[in-house]
N, C-alpha and C positions, 0 to 999 in steps of 0.2 A: 374672231377678228377678221375683218374684211380688208384685203389689200386695196390700196387706192387704184382706181382704174387709170388707163392711159390718159383719159380726158381729165380726171382729177389731178394727176401728176402735172399735166400741162397747165391747168388752172393755178396750181400751187406755184409753178415756175413763173407764170404771168404775174401773180400777186407779188412775188419777190422782186421781179424786174420793174413792175409798175410803181411800187413804193420807191425804188431808187430813182426812177425817172421823175416822179413827182417831187422828191426831195431835191433833185438837181434842177428844178425849175422848168421842166417840160410841160407844155400844155397839150392835153390829149384832144385830137380831132376825131379819131375813130379808134375803137378797141375791138379786136376780133379774136374770140377765144376758140373758134372752130379749128380742130386739129387739121394739120397739113394745108391750111389756107393762110397764106402769108400776104402782108406782114401782120403781126399781132397788134402793133401799135403804130399809128400815124400821128406824129406829134409836131409841134412847133416850139422852137427855142431860139430866141434872139432873131426872130423873123425868118428863120430857116426851117424848111420842111425836113423831117427825119422819119425814116421807115425803120422799124425795129422788128427783127425776126427772133422769136423766143422758142427754144427747144428745151424740153426736160430730158435729161440723160440719166437713166437708171444705171446703178452699179452692175457690172464692171465697166460700163462705157466711160469714156474719158471726155468730159465737156470741153477740153482744150483741143480735141482732134476735130478739125474743121473738114477734113477730107470727105467724111461720110456725107456731109451736107453741101459740098462744094457746088454741085449742079444747081440745087435750089437757091443757094446764095447768089450765084452768078445771074440766074434769071431775075432775082429780086433786084440786084444792082442795076441790071439793064432797064428794068421797069422804073426804078427810082430815078435814073438819069433823065428819063422823059419828063419828069416833074422837077428836075434840078434839086432832088432830095439827097441827103446823106443817108447811107444805109448802114445799119448796125446789126450784129448778131449777138444774142445773149443766150449762152448755153448754161443751163442750171443743172448741175449734178445733184442727185438726190439719192440718199442711201439710209437704210434702217440704222439707227444709232446703236442698237444693242447687238445686231448681227448683220454684217454686210451681205450675207448670203440670203437674207430674208427680204421680202418686199417691204415697201413703206406702207404702214398701216394707219388708218384713221385714228386720230387722237393718241398717237404714240410718237416718241421722239424720233427725229430724223436729223441727218447732217446735210448741210448745204455746201456744195462746192461751186462757188460763183465768183468770178474775178471781174465782173463788170462788162460793159459793152465793148465789143470788138468791131472796129470800123472795117467794112468790106468794100 
């Protein structure tokens, strides 16, 4: 069993958020899956530009704790203001379903802790 890499966890989180954005009527202009390169999604909805920063958070990290990413989020918000865009943060907690102390493995069950977009 191979644990998912940091990039694979990031891609999984992006897929979860991307499906939500699509279901909510967002139109994707660009999608960036490169780690630590923000934003991951640049979208339009109702003729308004949106930047979405996606982070995968592995257990025991708390996806609701924004303090760890505050500096990155403030930089992204300043960048978005230049484009008159709204900026959102999407933190996706991922944990092994059978044992929280094990990593998330390929083709095994996992639990998602995601409460949707947080405007910053």
